[in-house]
C-alpha positions in Angstrom: 0.0 0.0 0.0 2.8 2.4 1.0 4.6 1.6 -2.3 1.4 2.3 -4.4 1.0 5.7 -2.6 4.7 6.5 -3.2 4.3 5.7 -6.9 1.1 7.8 -7.2 2.9 10.7 -5.6 5.8 10.3 -8.0 3.3 10.5 -10.9 1.8 13.7 -9.4 5.2 15.2 -9.0 6.1 14.4 -12.6 2.9 16.2 -13.7 3.8 19.2 -11.6 7.5 19.4 -12.3 7.5 17.9 -15.7 9.6 14.9 -16.8 11.4 16.7 -19.6 15.2 17.0 -19.5 17.4 19.6 -21.1 21.1 20.1 -21.7 22.2 22.6 -19.1 25.2 24.8 -19.8 27.9 26.0 -17.4 30.6 28.7 -17.4 34.2 28.6 -16.2 34.9 28.5 -12.5 37.9 27.7 -10.3 35.6 26.2 -7.6 34.3 22.7 -7.4 31.8 22.1 -10.2 28.2 21.1 -9.8 29.2 17.8 -11.3 31.9 17.5 -8.6 29.3 18.2 -5.9 27.0 15.5 -7.3 29.9 13.0 -7.5 30.8 13.7 -3.9 27.3 12.8 -2.5 26.1 10.3 -5.1 27.7 7.4 -7.0 30.1 9.2 -9.4 28.5 9.7 -12.8 25.1 8.6 -11.7 23.7 12.1 -12.1 24.8 14.3 -14.9 24.8 18.0 -14.1 24.7 18.7 -17.9 22.2 16.2 -19.2 19.9 15.3 -16.3 18.5 18.7 -15.4 14.9 19.6 -16.0 14.0 21.7 -19.0 13.8 25.4 -17.9 10.1 25.6 -18.5 9.4 22.6 -16.3 10.6 23.7 -12.9 9.6 27.4 -12.5 6.6 26.8 -10.2 6.1 24.2 -7.5 3.3 22.7 -5.5 3.3 19.9 -2.9 0.4 17.4 -2.6 2.0 16.0 0.5 5.0 16.9 2.7 8.6 17.7 1.8 11.8 17.2 3.8 15.0 19.0 2.9 18.6 19.2 4.4 21.5 21.6 3.7 24.6 19.7 2.6 27.0 22.2 1.1 27.2 25.9 0.3 29.9 27.0 -2.1 29.6 30.7 -2.6 31.5 33.9 -1.8 28.3 35.2 -0.4 27.5 32.0 1.6 27.2 33.9 4.8 24.9 36.5 3.4 22.7 34.8 0.8 19.0 34.3 1.6 16.9 31.5 0.3 13.1 31.3 0.4 9.8 30.9 -1.5 7.6 33.5 -3.1 4.1 33.9 -4.4 4.2 34.1 -8.2 0.7 35.5 -8.3 1.9 38.5 -6.3 4.6 39.1 -8.9 7.2 37.9 -6.4 6.5 40.7 -3.9 5.2 38.3 -1.3 8.2 36.3 0.0 9.0 34.0 3.0 12.6 33.5 4.0 13.5 29.9 4.8 17.3 30.0 5.2 19.5 33.1 5.8 23.3 33.5 5.6 24.2 32.1 9.0 22.4 28.8 8.2 24.8 26.2 6.9 25.0 22.5 6.3 22.6 20.6 8.5 20.2 23.6 8.9 16.6 22.5 8.7 13.2 24.1 8.4 9.5 23.1 8.0 7.2 24.9 5.7 3.5 24.4 5.4 0.9 26.0 3.0 -2.4 25.8 4.9 -5.7 26.7 3.5 -7.3 29.8 5.1 -10.4 30.7 3.3 -9.6 32.1 -0.2 -5.8 32.1 0.4 -3.0 30.0 2.0 -1.1 30.8 5.2 2.6 30.1 4.9 4.0 28.5 8.1 7.7 28.3 8.9 8.4 25.9 11.7 4.8 26.3 12.8 4.7 30.1 12.7 2.7 32.0 10.1 5.2 34.1 8.1 3.1 35.1 5.1 0.1 34.5 2.9 0.0 33.2 -0.7 -2.9 33.3 -3.2 -2.6 29.6 -4.0 -0.5 26.5 -3.1 1.8 27.3 -6.0 5.1 28.9 -5.2 8.6 29.6 -6.6 12.1 29.6 -5.1 14.3 32.6 -4.8 17.9 33.4 -3.8 18.8 36.9 -2.6 22.4 38.1 -2.6 24.1 41.0 -0.7 24.4 42.8 -4.0 20.7 43.4 -3.7 20.0 40.9 -6.5 17.1 38.5 -6.1 17.1 35.6 -8.5 13.8 33.7 -8.9 13.0 30.3 -10.3 11.0 32.1 -13.0 13.5 33.7 -15.3 11.0 36.3 -16.4 11.2 37.8 -12.9 15.0 38.1 -13.0 16.8 41.4 -13.8 18.9 39.5 -16.4 15.9 37.4 -17.6 18.2 34.4 -17.2 17.6 31.0 -15.7 19.3 30.9 -12.2 17.9 27.5 -11.0 18.8 24.1 -12.4 16.7 21.2 -10.9 17.2 17.4 -10.9 14.8 14.7 -10.1 15.9 11.4 -8.5 15.9 8.1 -10.3 17.0 5.6 -7.7 20.7 6.5 -7.6 22.6 5.8 -4.4 23.8 8.5 -2.0 27.3 7.5 -1.0 28.1 10.3 1.6 26.6 13.2 3.4 23.2 13.5 5.2 21.6 10.9 2.9 24.4 8.4 2.8 23.0 4.9 2.6 19.7 6.0 1.0 18.6 6.4 -2.5 17.8 9.5 -4.6 14.2 8.6 -5.2 11.7 9.9 -7.7 10.1 11.9 -4.8 13.3 13.8 -4.2 14.7 16.9 -6.1 18.1 18.6 -6.1 18.0 22.4 -6.7 21.1 24.3 -7.8 21.3 28.1 -7.8 23.6 30.6 -9.5 24.0 33.7 -7.4 25.7 36.0 -9.9 24.1 37.9 -12.8 24.4 36.1 -16.2 26.5 36.4 -18.3 28.7 38.4 -16.0 29.1 35.7 -13.4 30.9 32.3 -13.5 27.7 30.3 -14.1 28.8 27.4 -12.0 25.3 26.8 -10.4 26.8 25.3 -7.2 26.5 28.4 -5.1 23.4 27.1 -3.3 22.2 23.5 -3.8 19.5 21.7 -1.8 17.4 18.5 -1.8 13.7 18.2 -1.1 12.1 14.9 -0.4 8.3 14.6 -0.9 7.0 12.1 1.6 4.0 10.0 0.5 1.8 11.2 3.4 -0.7 14.0 2.6 -1.0 16.8 5.2 -4.2 18.4 6.3 -5.4 21.0 3.7 -2.8 19.6 1.3 -0.1 21.3 3.4 3.5 21.5 2.2 6.4 20.7 4.4 9.9 21.8 3.5 12.6 20.4 5.8 16.3 21.0 5.9 18.4 21.9 3.0 21.0 19.9 1.2 24.2 21.8 1.0 25.2 24.5 -1.4 21.9 25.8 -1.1 18.5 25.5 -2.9 15.9 22.9 -3.7 13.0 21.4 -5.6 12.1 22.3 -9.1 10.4 24.7 -11.5 7.2 24.0 -13.3 5.7 26.3 -16.0 6.0 30.0 -16.3 3.0 32.1 -15.7 4.6 35.4 -16.6 
């Protein structure tokens, strides 16, 4: 029964996030590459940073039919102590935002987010405390830098109109180290990788903030969303379709 629920959830997530892959491109950086990050936590080569990312029009918006747990693994960025990660309401033109992790939060930091129905809108709870209100259960991810740049999962909201979030869906690969060591990168889990510099002026390494989100196969009341810890470098989940 649990397996059938998990499979059903995976199908739902595929509908929301889309199953289409694209060839993601990267710039030149002297830091550890996103591929290097993946190879350090998963069986080397089991996930391709270039070939396994979702198409840019398939991971811009998100919604959670159940609960999601996340954990910070690594953060490789010059602005690591100042970057801010959170979610936003796309129907409010990204003006309504809720901060999930701030600069001081590093590997191992965790948080719980819920979107709970409240009449015609949804309360956004962070660790059980209401922090905002969204029009629907749909949301996007953002990364704000100390340069006063905020990069959204929807490229149309970005000052450079560029894609700043690469997303990856699990396919049963083995985690070999880190917080998920000994478990599998299941189809209910997503890795999110953010670039925190403007494009094309930055290094475009997309490992500045990378995170994982695991969608548990247990629905919450009012179809709540639960976003746990973050996976390292700093971001998570995946974009859906653009509504801009």
